[in-house]
PyMOL Python script that loads the backbone (N, CA, C, O; Angstrom):
from pymol import cmd

cmd.read_pdbstr("""\
ATOM      1  N   MET A   1     250.792 351.689 195.702  1.00  0.00           N
ATOM      2  CA  MET A   1     251.546 352.450 196.712  1.00  0.00           C
ATOM      3  C   MET A   1     250.855 353.790 196.934  1.00  0.00           C
ATOM      4  O   MET A   1     250.805 354.294 198.056  1.00  0.00           O
ATOM      5  N   ALA A   2     250.314 354.372 195.841  1.00  0.00           N
ATOM      6  CA  ALA A   2     249.671 355.707 196.026  1.00  0.00           C
ATOM      7  C   ALA A   2     248.430 355.562 196.871  1.00  0.00           C
ATOM      8  O   ALA A   2     248.125 356.458 197.659  1.00  0.00           O
ATOM      9  N   ALA A   3     247.707 354.480 196.743  1.00  0.00           N
ATOM     10  CA  ALA A   3     246.540 354.213 197.564  1.00  0.00           C
ATOM     11  C   ALA A   3     246.860 353.914 199.030  1.00  0.00           C
ATOM     12  O   ALA A   3     246.014 354.032 199.916  1.00  0.00           O
ATOM     13  N   ASP A   4     248.094 353.530 199.241  1.00  0.00           N
ATOM     14  CA  ASP A   4     248.592 353.297 200.607  1.00  0.00           C
ATOM     15  C   ASP A   4     249.079 354.537 201.275  1.00  0.00           C
ATOM     16  O   ASP A   4     249.466 354.515 202.443  1.00  0.00           O
ATOM     17  N   GLY A   5     249.066 355.658 200.520  1.00  0.00           N
ATOM     18  CA  GLY A   5     249.484 356.932 201.071  1.00  0.00           C
ATOM     19  C   GLY A   5     250.908 357.380 200.785  1.00  0.00           C
ATOM     20  O   GLY A   5     251.362 358.395 201.313  1.00  0.00           O
ATOM     21  N   ALA A   6     251.609 356.629 199.952  1.00  0.00           N
ATOM     22  CA  ALA A   6     253.024 356.994 199.612  1.00  0.00           C
ATOM     23  C   ALA A   6     252.999 358.265 198.719  1.00  0.00           C
ATOM     24  O   ALA A   6     252.120 358.456 197.879  1.00  0.00           O
ATOM     25  N   THR A   7     253.987 359.086 198.951  1.00  0.00           N
ATOM     26  CA  THR A   7     254.126 360.266 198.074  1.00  0.00           C
ATOM     27  C   THR A   7     254.712 359.870 196.767  1.00  0.00           C
ATOM     28  O   THR A   7     255.194 358.747 196.621  1.00  0.00           O
ATOM     29  N   ASN A   8     254.689 360.785 195.770  1.00  0.00           N
ATOM     30  CA  ASN A   8     255.315 360.479 194.471  1.00  0.00           C
ATOM     31  C   ASN A   8     256.762 360.254 194.598  1.00  0.00           C
ATOM     32  O   ASN A   8     257.305 359.403 193.893  1.00  0.00           O
ATOM     33  N   ARG A   9     257.456 360.987 195.486  1.00  0.00           N
ATOM     34  CA  ARG A   9     258.895 360.749 195.722  1.00  0.00           C
ATOM     35  C   ARG A   9     259.204 359.377 196.347  1.00  0.00           C
ATOM     36  O   ARG A   9     260.184 358.716 196.003  1.00  0.00           O
ATOM     37  N   GLU A  10     258.325 358.980 197.279  1.00  0.00           N
ATOM     38  CA  GLU A  10     258.498 357.664 197.893  1.00  0.00           C
ATOM     39  C   GLU A  10     258.262 356.570 196.896  1.00  0.00           C
ATOM     40  O   GLU A  10     259.008 355.591 196.875  1.00  0.00           O
ATOM     41  N   ILE A  11     257.264 356.696 196.077  1.00  0.00           N
ATOM     42  CA  ILE A  11     256.988 355.703 195.027  1.00  0.00           C
ATOM     43  C   ILE A  11     258.159 355.651 194.018  1.00  0.00           C
ATOM     44  O   ILE A  11     258.590 354.576 193.601  1.00  0.00           O
ATOM     45  N   ALA A  12     258.645 356.812 193.653  1.00  0.00           N
ATOM     46  CA  ALA A  12     259.745 356.901 192.709  1.00  0.00           C
ATOM     47  C   ALA A  12     261.021 356.200 193.276  1.00  0.00           C
ATOM     48  O   ALA A  12     261.717 355.476 192.564  1.00  0.00           O
ATOM     49  N   ALA A  13     261.279 356.433 194.511  1.00  0.00           N
ATOM     50  CA  ALA A  13     262.449 355.804 195.145  1.00  0.00           C
ATOM     51  C   ALA A  13     262.320 354.285 195.153  1.00  0.00           C
ATOM     52  O   ALA A  13     263.284 353.574 194.873  1.00  0.00           O
ATOM     53  N   ARG A  14     261.159 353.805 195.467  1.00  0.00           N
ATOM     54  CA  ARG A  14     260.925 352.331 195.545  1.00  0.00           C
ATOM     55  C   ARG A  14     261.066 351.740 194.128  1.00  0.00           C
ATOM     56  O   ARG A  14     261.581 350.630 193.987  1.00  0.00           O
ATOM     57  N   LEU A  15     260.629 352.444 193.091  1.00  0.00           N
ATOM     58  CA  LEU A  15     260.651 351.942 191.728  1.00  0.00           C
ATOM     59  C   LEU A  15     261.842 352.293 190.931  1.00  0.00           C
ATOM     60  O   LEU A  15     261.994 351.856 189.790  1.00  0.00           O
ATOM     61  N   VAL A  16     262.744 353.124 191.547  1.00  0.00           N
ATOM     62  CA  VAL A  16     263.951 353.611 190.942  1.00  0.00           C
ATOM     63  C   VAL A  16     263.610 354.410 189.617  1.00  0.00           C
ATOM     64  O   VAL A  16     264.162 354.173 188.542  1.00  0.00           O
ATOM     65  N   LEU A  17     262.634 355.387 189.807  1.00  0.00           N
ATOM     66  CA  LEU A  17     262.182 356.194 188.708  1.00  0.00           C
ATOM     67  C   LEU A  17     262.223 357.675 189.183  1.00  0.00           C
ATOM     68  O   LEU A  17     262.444 357.962 190.360  1.00  0.00           O
ATOM     69  N   SER A  18     262.014 358.548 188.272  1.00  0.00           N
ATOM     70  CA  SER A  18     261.903 360.004 188.634  1.00  0.00           C
ATOM     71  C   SER A  18     260.523 360.243 189.254  1.00  0.00           C
ATOM     72  O   SER A  18     259.539 359.608 188.876  1.00  0.00           O
ATOM     73  N   HIS A  19     260.474 361.179 190.221  1.00  0.00           N
ATOM     74  CA  HIS A  19     259.198 361.517 190.785  1.00  0.00           C
ATOM     75  C   HIS A  19     258.283 362.185 189.744  1.00  0.00           C
ATOM     76  O   HIS A  19     257.058 362.122 189.845  1.00  0.00           O
ATOM     77  N   ARG A  20     258.894 362.813 188.764  1.00  0.00           N
ATOM     78  CA  ARG A  20     258.123 363.435 187.681  1.00  0.00           C
ATOM     79  C   ARG A  20     257.497 362.340 186.812  1.00  0.00           C
ATOM     80  O   ARG A  20     256.392 362.531 186.305  1.00  0.00           O
ATOM     81  N   THR A  21     258.138 361.251 186.634  1.00  0.00           N
ATOM     82  CA  THR A  21     257.553 360.113 185.894  1.00  0.00           C
ATOM     83  C   THR A  21     256.361 359.591 186.632  1.00  0.00           C
ATOM     84  O   THR A  21     255.309 359.364 186.034  1.00  0.00           O
ATOM     85  N   ILE A  22     256.501 359.398 187.906  1.00  0.00           N
ATOM     86  CA  ILE A  22     255.335 358.949 188.735  1.00  0.00           C
ATOM     87  C   ILE A  22     254.174 359.948 188.595  1.00  0.00           C
ATOM     88  O   ILE A  22     253.038 359.539 188.355  1.00  0.00           O
ATOM     89  N   ASP A  23     254.442 361.224 188.740  1.00  0.00           N
ATOM     90  CA  ASP A  23     253.446 362.262 188.617  1.00  0.00           C
ATOM     91  C   ASP A  23     252.729 362.187 187.308  1.00  0.00           C
ATOM     92  O   ASP A  23     251.500 362.247 187.264  1.00  0.00           O
ATOM     93  N   HIS A  24     253.470 362.057 186.240  1.00  0.00           N
ATOM     94  CA  HIS A  24     252.935 361.993 184.930  1.00  0.00           C
ATOM     95  C   HIS A  24     251.912 360.797 184.773  1.00  0.00           C
ATOM     96  O   HIS A  24     250.800 360.981 184.277  1.00  0.00           O
ATOM     97  N   HIS A  25     252.315 359.646 185.191  1.00  0.00           N
ATOM     98  CA  HIS A  25     251.506 358.491 185.067  1.00  0.00           C
ATOM     99  C   HIS A  25     250.312 358.483 185.997  1.00  0.00           C
ATOM    100  O   HIS A  25     249.233 358.008 185.643  1.00  0.00           O
ATOM    101  N   LEU A  26     250.519 359.027 187.217  1.00  0.00           N
ATOM    102  CA  LEU A  26     249.378 359.028 188.122  1.00  0.00           C
ATOM    103  C   LEU A  26     248.283 360.057 187.621  1.00  0.00           C
ATOM    104  O   LEU A  26     247.084 359.856 187.811  1.00  0.00           O
ATOM    105  N   ARG A  27     248.754 361.120 186.997  1.00  0.00           N
ATOM    106  CA  ARG A  27     247.781 362.078 186.451  1.00  0.00           C
ATOM    107  C   ARG A  27     246.935 361.411 185.390  1.00  0.00           C
ATOM    108  O   ARG A  27     245.734 361.666 185.311  1.00  0.00           O
ATOM    109  N   GLY A  28     247.543 360.552 184.562  1.00  0.00           N
ATOM    110  CA  GLY A  28     246.771 359.846 183.575  1.00  0.00           C
ATOM    111  C   GLY A  28     245.811 358.855 184.179  1.00  0.00           C
ATOM    112  O   GLY A  28     244.678 358.746 183.709  1.00  0.00           O
ATOM    113  N   VAL A  29     246.207 358.137 185.189  1.00  0.00           N
ATOM    114  CA  VAL A  29     245.332 357.199 185.874  1.00  0.00           C
ATOM    115  C   VAL A  29     244.184 357.962 186.526  1.00  0.00           C
ATOM    116  O   VAL A  29     243.024 357.570 186.403  1.00  0.00           O
ATOM    117  N   PHE A  30     244.503 359.037 187.209  1.00  0.00           N
ATOM    118  CA  PHE A  30     243.468 359.843 187.872  1.00  0.00           C
ATOM    119  C   PHE A  30     242.470 360.350 186.875  1.00  0.00           C
ATOM    120  O   PHE A  30     241.272 360.290 187.150  1.00  0.00           O
ATOM    121  N   ALA A  31     242.888 360.847 185.728  1.00  0.00           N
ATOM    122  CA  ALA A  31     241.990 361.342 184.689  1.00  0.00           C
ATOM    123  C   ALA A  31     241.030 360.278 184.191  1.00  0.00           C
ATOM    124  O   ALA A  31     239.844 360.526 183.968  1.00  0.00           O
ATOM    125  N   ARG A  32     241.597 359.053 184.019  1.00  0.00           N
ATOM    126  CA  ARG A  32     240.728 357.985 183.512  1.00  0.00           C
ATOM    127  C   ARG A  32     239.727 357.534 184.552  1.00  0.00           C
ATOM    128  O   ARG A  32     238.626 357.096 184.218  1.00  0.00           O
ATOM    129  N   LEU A  33     240.107 357.640 185.809  1.00  0.00           N
ATOM    130  CA  LEU A  33     239.181 357.271 186.920  1.00  0.00           C
ATOM    131  C   LEU A  33     238.266 358.419 187.282  1.00  0.00           C
ATOM    132  O   LEU A  33     237.340 358.242 188.075  1.00  0.00           O
ATOM    133  N   GLY A  34     238.496 359.563 186.736  1.00  0.00           N
ATOM    134  CA  GLY A  34     237.628 360.736 187.130  1.00  0.00           C
ATOM    135  C   GLY A  34     237.888 361.296 188.499  1.00  0.00           C
ATOM    136  O   GLY A  34     237.003 361.901 189.104  1.00  0.00           O
ATOM    137  N   ILE A  35     239.106 361.101 189.005  1.00  0.00           N
ATOM    138  CA  ILE A  35     239.489 361.636 190.313  1.00  0.00           C
ATOM    139  C   ILE A  35     240.647 362.612 190.197  1.00  0.00           C
ATOM    140  O   ILE A  35     241.279 362.695 189.144  1.00  0.00           O
ATOM    141  N   ARG A  36     240.937 363.354 191.264  1.00  0.00           N
ATOM    142  CA  ARG A  36     241.939 364.367 191.216  1.00  0.00           C
ATOM    143  C   ARG A  36     243.109 364.201 192.178  1.00  0.00           C
ATOM    144  O   ARG A  36     244.100 364.925 192.074  1.00  0.00           O
ATOM    145  N   SER A  37     243.010 363.269 193.101  1.00  0.00           N
ATOM    146  CA  SER A  37     244.054 363.106 194.129  1.00  0.00           C
ATOM    147  C   SER A  37     244.173 361.691 194.628  1.00  0.00           C
ATOM    148  O   SER A  37     243.354 360.820 194.335  1.00  0.00           O
ATOM    149  N   CYS A  38     245.218 361.497 195.389  1.00  0.00           N
ATOM    150  CA  CYS A  38     245.442 360.158 196.081  1.00  0.00           C
ATOM    151  C   CYS A  38     244.405 359.922 197.105  1.00  0.00           C
ATOM    152  O   CYS A  38     244.008 358.781 197.341  1.00  0.00           O
ATOM    153  N   ILE A  39     243.945 360.979 197.732  1.00  0.00           N
ATOM    154  CA  ILE A  39     242.844 360.800 198.717  1.00  0.00           C
ATOM    155  C   ILE A  39     241.596 360.209 198.110  1.00  0.00           C
ATOM    156  O   ILE A  39     240.973 359.311 198.677  1.00  0.00           O
ATOM    157  N   GLU A  40     241.225 360.740 196.906  1.00  0.00           N
ATOM    158  CA  GLU A  40     240.124 360.218 196.249  1.00  0.00           C
ATOM    159  C   GLU A  40     240.363 358.787 195.764  1.00  0.00           C
ATOM    160  O   GLU A  40     239.426 357.990 195.711  1.00  0.00           O
ATOM    161  N   LEU A  41     241.584 358.460 195.416  1.00  0.00           N
ATOM    162  CA  LEU A  41     241.913 357.083 195.051  1.00  0.00           C
ATOM    163  C   LEU A  41     241.659 356.119 196.161  1.00  0.00           C
ATOM    164  O   LEU A  41     241.113 355.034 195.961  1.00  0.00           O
ATOM    165  N   VAL A  42     242.077 356.542 197.382  1.00  0.00           N
ATOM    166  CA  VAL A  42     241.894 355.695 198.576  1.00  0.00           C
ATOM    167  C   VAL A  42     240.427 355.509 198.787  1.00  0.00           C
ATOM    168  O   VAL A  42     240.021 354.382 199.070  1.00  0.00           O
ATOM    169  N   ARG A  43     239.573 356.534 198.673  1.00  0.00           N
ATOM    170  CA  ARG A  43     238.169 356.443 198.828  1.00  0.00           C
ATOM    171  C   ARG A  43     237.507 355.510 197.805  1.00  0.00           C
ATOM    172  O   ARG A  43     236.598 354.739 198.114  1.00  0.00           O
ATOM    173  N   LEU A  44     238.013 355.625 196.573  1.00  0.00           N
ATOM    174  CA  LEU A  44     237.506 354.759 195.500  1.00  0.00           C
ATOM    175  C   LEU A  44     237.788 353.289 195.694  1.00  0.00           C
ATOM    176  O   LEU A  44     236.982 352.430 195.339  1.00  0.00           O
ATOM    177  N   LEU A  45     238.960 353.011 196.270  1.00  0.00           N
ATOM    178  CA  LEU A  45     239.392 351.630 196.466  1.00  0.00           C
ATOM    179  C   LEU A  45     238.928 351.015 197.808  1.00  0.00           C
ATOM    180  O   LEU A  45     239.057 349.808 198.012  1.00  0.00           O
ATOM    181  N   SER A  46     238.391 351.848 198.714  1.00  0.00           N
ATOM    182  CA  SER A  46     237.965 351.375 200.013  1.00  0.00           C
ATOM    183  C   SER A  46     236.624 350.644 199.838  1.00  0.00           C
ATOM    184  O   SER A  46     235.765 351.101 199.083  1.00  0.00           O
ATOM    185  N   PRO A  47     236.444 349.526 200.525  1.00  0.00           N
ATOM    186  CA  PRO A  47     235.171 348.820 200.464  1.00  0.00           C
ATOM    187  C   PRO A  47     234.019 349.509 201.098  1.00  0.00           C
ATOM    188  O   PRO A  47     232.906 348.983 201.092  1.00  0.00           O
TER     189      PRO A  47
END
""", "prot")
cmd.dss("prot")
cmd.show_as("cartoon", "prot")
cmd.util.cbc("prot")
cmd.orient("prot")
């Protein structure tokens, strides 16, 4: 969902979680991938 451009609040609403939980987990994913934002995630996943 993040790669599709959804905000943390939108993702949280869809998954029935706190937006802070989404933020926490995305930060971990971004750190492991060596990126800093959803924009970079989109670029990484684009062919």
